[in-house]
Steps between C-alpha positions, in 0.01 A plus 500: 500500500822701472647509151847347510705304248424185705127572488510558123693178450256304715201640307665432166557134594177444687365158419815394311727232649848650508822380654684725743754566226225604261356740760848643555550543120169683471580731792841582357362573157224718636753704706737538205218595261362759742842659547608488135177657378464738793142402569311502829379190675145609406599510131675160533195351665277633219730353235483158668122517514468631146745268323616216724567281193762754380652521851531121522652480149761752603587312821481141379521542121 
């Protein structure tokens, strides 16, 4: 699978019921976080796998 923001967002929310608005909010946060912190998609993906609770608290907290 190609690593894209959309793929990372889908993996992050796999198995969780989300509204289209929640998916959009996740995708926007991931994009902004990646840009603001100048990290690669690989690093963003690792963060989501390593600490998804923290990521969700940032998005929905």
